[in-house]
N, CA, C and O of each residue as an XYZ file, in Angstrom:
368
protein
N     113.520     72.926    132.640
C     112.424     72.769    133.570
C     112.475     71.349    134.139
O     112.540     70.369    133.396
N     112.445     71.265    135.406
C     112.558     69.998    136.113
C     111.166     69.543    136.540
O     110.424     70.307    137.158
N     110.810     68.304    136.213
C     109.517     67.765    136.617
C     109.662     67.089    137.970
O     110.567     66.289    138.211
N     108.743     67.444    138.824
C     108.756     66.775    140.124
C     108.087     65.419    139.962
O     107.405     65.143    138.974
N     108.303     64.605    140.945
C     107.720     63.274    140.902
C     106.198     63.354    140.912
O     105.530     62.562    140.249
N     105.656     64.293    141.650
C     104.195     64.458    141.725
C     103.635     64.905    140.374
O     102.603     64.394    139.938
N     104.298     65.847    139.711
C     103.851     66.317    138.402
C     103.927     65.180    137.383
O     103.027     65.003    136.562
N     105.002     64.424    137.449
C     105.164     63.285    136.540
C     104.043     62.266    136.747
O     103.498     61.722    135.786
N     103.708     62.016    138.017
C     102.649     61.066    138.335
C     101.303     61.566    137.794
O     100.549     60.796    137.198
N     100.999     62.864    138.004
C      99.739     63.441    137.523
C      99.657     63.376    135.989
O      98.606     63.070    135.426
N     100.767     63.664    135.335
C     100.784     63.618    133.871
C     100.587     62.179    133.379
O      99.882     61.945    132.397
N     101.199     61.244    134.052
C     101.038     59.839    133.676
C      99.588     59.401    133.828
O      99.066     58.686    132.972
N      98.923     59.824    134.918
C      97.518     59.492    135.130
C      96.648     60.109    134.037
O      95.741     59.460    133.516
N      96.928     61.361    133.696
C      96.153     62.052    132.662
C      96.345     61.364    131.306
O      95.385     61.178    130.558
N      97.572     60.994    130.998
C      97.848     60.284    129.743
C      97.095     58.959    129.713
O      96.545     58.584    128.678
N      97.066     58.243    130.847
C      96.340     56.976    130.928
C      94.837     57.215    130.710
O      94.178     56.447    130.009
N      94.308     58.275    131.312
C      92.880     58.602    131.128
C      92.581     58.906    129.661
O      91.613     58.400    129.093
N      93.420     59.733    129.065
C      93.211     60.087    127.656
C      93.337     58.865    126.754
O      92.598     58.739    125.778
N      94.254     57.977    127.067
C      94.411     56.751    126.297
C      93.144     55.909    126.383
O      92.693     55.355    125.381
N      92.572     55.814    127.580
C      91.319     55.064    127.749
C      90.190     55.701    126.939
O      89.398     54.996    126.311
N      90.117     57.029    126.953
C      89.079     57.731    126.201
C      89.252     57.476    124.712
O      88.281     57.185    124.015
N      90.471     57.582    124.225
C      90.742     57.351    122.801
C      90.386     55.913    122.432
O      89.779     55.673    121.388
N      90.763     54.952    123.287
C      90.439     53.553    123.020
C      88.920     53.358    122.980
O      88.394     52.687    122.092
N      88.226     53.955    123.954
C      86.765     53.846    124.014
C      86.125     54.443    122.750
O      85.228     53.835    122.166
N      86.576     55.612    122.334
C      86.036     56.233    121.133
C      86.316     55.393    119.889
O      85.469     55.273    119.004
N      87.497     54.822    119.837
C      87.853     53.966    118.703
C      86.929     52.748    118.648
O      86.449     52.382    117.575
N      86.682     52.126    119.791
C      85.795     50.955    119.839
C      84.372     51.345    119.434
O      83.727     50.614    118.683
N      83.877     52.477    119.916
C      82.537     52.945    119.545
C      82.462     53.184    118.040
O      81.468     52.842    117.398
N      83.511     53.769    117.486
C      83.546     54.019    116.055
C      83.484     52.708    115.274
O      82.765     52.616    114.279
N      84.221     51.705    115.710
C      84.198     50.398    115.048
C      82.819     49.755    115.165
O      82.309     49.191    114.197
N      82.206     49.841    116.369
C      80.862     49.283    116.559
C      79.862     49.966    115.639
O      79.029     49.309    115.016
N      79.950     51.285    115.559
C      79.033     52.022    114.686
C      79.259     51.668    113.219
O      78.305     51.564    112.448
N      80.504     51.485    112.840
C      80.806     51.077    111.466
C      80.213     49.715    111.144
O      79.648     49.518    110.069
N      80.341     48.773    112.077
C      79.772     47.436    111.872
C      78.249     47.501    111.811
O      77.626     46.839    110.981
N      77.650     48.305    112.697
C      76.196     48.435    112.693
C      75.726     49.063    111.389
O      74.722     48.641    110.814
N      76.449     50.066    110.928
C      76.115     50.715    109.658
C      76.160     49.708    108.511
O      75.272     49.686    107.659
N      77.191     48.883    108.498
C      77.328     47.867    107.456
C      76.178     46.861    107.525
O      75.619     46.486    106.494
N      75.828     46.427    108.731
C      74.726     45.463    108.884
C      73.402     46.061    108.414
O      72.634     45.402    107.712
N      73.139     47.299    108.797
C      71.899     47.961    108.389
C      71.871     48.131    106.876
O      70.843     47.902    106.239
N      72.994     48.529    106.306
C      73.084     48.701    104.852
C      72.798     47.385    104.143
O      72.039     47.353    103.175
N      73.406     46.291    104.624
C      73.187     44.982    104.005
C      71.729     44.547    104.134
O      71.164     43.975    103.202
N      71.122     44.816    105.286
C      69.718     44.441    105.491
C      68.815     45.216    104.536
O      67.903     44.643    103.940
N      69.063     46.507    104.389
C      68.259     47.312    103.465
C      68.445     46.861    102.021
O      67.479     46.790    101.262
N      69.666     46.559    101.645
C      69.915     46.098    100.274
C      69.199     44.777    100.008
O      68.643     44.569     98.929
N      69.216     43.878    101.011
C      68.517     42.606    100.851
C      67.008     42.840    100.749
O      66.331     42.201     99.942
N      66.487     43.750    101.563
C      65.056     44.061    101.511
C      64.673     44.661    100.161
O      63.639     44.311     99.593
N      65.500     45.557     99.654
C      65.237     46.166     98.344
C      65.265     45.090     97.254
O      64.428     45.094     96.352
N      66.219     44.183     97.340
C      66.317     43.100     96.358
C      65.061     42.225     96.405
O      64.534     41.830     95.365
N      64.589     41.927     97.616
C      63.371     41.124     97.772
C      62.171     41.857     97.182
O      61.359     41.257     96.477
N      62.057     43.148     97.466
C      60.942     43.940     96.936
C      60.976     43.994     95.413
O      59.936     43.895     94.761
N      62.164     44.150     94.849
C      62.291     44.179     93.391
C      61.890     42.841     92.774
O      61.223     42.801     91.740
N      62.297     41.760     93.407
C      61.935     40.437     92.906
C      60.420     40.255     92.939
O      59.822     39.769     91.978
N      59.807     40.649     94.051
C      58.349     40.533     94.167
C      57.641     41.426     93.152
O      56.666     41.010     92.526
N      58.129     42.644     92.994
C      57.518     43.568     92.040
C      57.636     43.032     90.611
O      56.683     43.105     89.835
N      58.799     42.499     90.272
C      58.985     41.929     88.932
C      58.060     40.737     88.711
O      57.547     40.533     87.610
N      57.855     39.958     89.757
C      56.944     38.818     89.654
C      55.515     39.289     89.384
O      54.821     38.730     88.534
N      55.086     40.310     90.104
C      53.737     40.853     89.909
C      53.595     41.418     88.498
O      52.583     41.195     87.834
N      54.600     42.143     88.049
C      54.562     42.733     86.701
C      54.480     41.632     85.648
O      53.711     41.738     84.693
N      55.267     40.584     85.823
C      55.248     39.477     84.872
C      53.870     38.818     84.830
O      53.363     38.512     83.751
N      53.263     38.597     85.992
C      51.924     38.003     86.039
C      50.901     38.903     85.351
O      50.022     38.420     84.638
N      51.019     40.212     85.566
C      50.098     41.153     84.928
C      50.275     41.152     83.414
O      49.297     41.215     82.670
N      51.518     41.081     82.963
C      51.775     41.018     81.521
C      51.158     39.760     80.922
O      50.553     39.805     79.851
N      51.316     38.637     81.622
C      50.747     37.388     81.138
C      49.222     37.470     81.082
O      48.606     37.012     80.120
N      48.617     38.056     82.117
C      47.159     38.209     82.131
C      46.695     39.096     80.994
O      45.697     38.801     80.336
N      47.419     40.183     80.761
C      47.076     41.090     79.663
C      47.202     40.376     78.323
O      46.343     40.523     77.453
N      48.261     39.612     78.158
C      48.467     38.874     76.906
C      47.331     37.881     76.677
O      46.829     37.758     75.560
N      46.927     37.176     77.726
C      45.824     36.218     77.603
C      44.524     36.938     77.261
O      43.739     36.458     76.443
N      44.301     38.086     77.888
C      43.086     38.855     77.604
C      43.090     39.330     76.149
O      42.059     39.277     75.477
N      44.227     39.788     75.669
C      44.325     40.231     74.275
C      44.111     39.068     73.314
O      43.440     39.214     72.292
N      44.676     37.924     73.642
C      44.489     36.747     72.796
C      43.018     36.340     72.773
O      42.483     35.992     71.720
N      42.370     36.383     73.929
C      40.940     36.042     73.987
C      40.129     37.024     73.154
O      39.204     36.627     72.445
N      40.472     38.298     73.238
C      39.777     39.320     72.448
C      39.978     39.068     70.958
O      39.037     39.178     70.173
N      41.200     38.732     70.573
C      41.485     38.440     69.163
C      40.701     37.216     68.694
O      40.205     37.197     67.567
N      40.586     36.207     69.534
C      39.825     35.010     69.172
C      38.353     35.373     68.981
O      37.721     34.934     68.020
N      37.812     36.177     69.898
C      36.412     36.596     69.782
C      36.182     37.377     68.490
O      35.194     37.155     67.789
N      37.097     38.288     68.183
C      36.971     39.072     66.960
C      37.064     38.170     65.730
O      36.328     38.363     64.763
N      37.952     37.200     65.764
C      38.123     36.274     64.636
C      36.847     35.438     64.448
O      36.402     35.222     63.321
N      36.263     34.969     65.566
C      35.021     34.180     65.488
C      33.904     35.038     64.904
O      33.146     34.587     64.045
N      33.811     36.280     65.379
C      32.774     37.181     64.871
C      32.959     37.419     63.369
O      31.985     37.446     62.618
N      34.190     37.588     62.943
C      34.485     37.799     61.532
C      34.103     36.581     60.702
O      33.522     36.717     59.625
N      34.424     35.407     61.195
C      34.087     34.173     60.477
C      32.570     34.001     60.402
O      32.031     33.601     59.370
N      31.888     34.309     61.513
C      30.422     34.213     61.519
C      29.804     35.165     60.488
O      28.884     34.801     59.755
N      30.334     36.390     60.451
C      29.816     37.355     59.481
C      30.093     36.888     58.054
O      29.241     37.027     57.176
N      31.257     36.346     57.828
C      31.605     35.833     56.497
C      30.680     34.668     56.143
O      30.199     34.576     55.013
N      30.437     33.793     57.092
C      29.562     32.658     56.870
C      28.140     33.120     56.531
O      27.511     32.602     55.609
N      27.648     34.102     57.294
C      26.317     34.640     57.029
C      26.230     35.300     55.645
O      25.238     35.169     54.929
N      27.304     36.010     55.303
C      27.326     36.678     53.993
C      27.337     35.630     52.888
O      26.650     35.799     51.881
N      28.097     34.556     53.050
C      28.140     33.502     52.039
C      26.794     32.763     51.979
O      26.335     32.371     50.906
N      26.181     32.584     53.138
C      24.889     31.906     53.199
C      23.803     32.721     52.466
O      22.969     32.164     51.752
N      23.835     34.038     52.657
C      22.865     34.919     52.007
C      23.128     34.978     50.506
O      22.196     35.084     49.708
N      24.392     34.909     50.131
C      24.748     34.993     48.717
C      24.314     33.745     47.954
O      24.071     33.813     46.749
N      24.214     32.622     48.632
C      23.846     31.430     47.898
C      22.380     31.124     47.941
O      21.938     30.135     47.355
């Protein structure tokens, strides 16, 4: 089969068009990959920040609870000592 010059020219133009399309799709794919990576990194950083803040709040709550328990224990100890003192006072 013999290709005419016109057919060869048309095929060359079509190949050039397809090459441009493939190049364009490849570039879009790379852009989307980079955007995906950036979004992923941003979300991971946000999650890390949220976890740090949540851990800070939990730690503060634990400390507050510990202080409240210690205060309760002190109150109970004072009440116990007062009762012991009263009992000793009545006994003497």
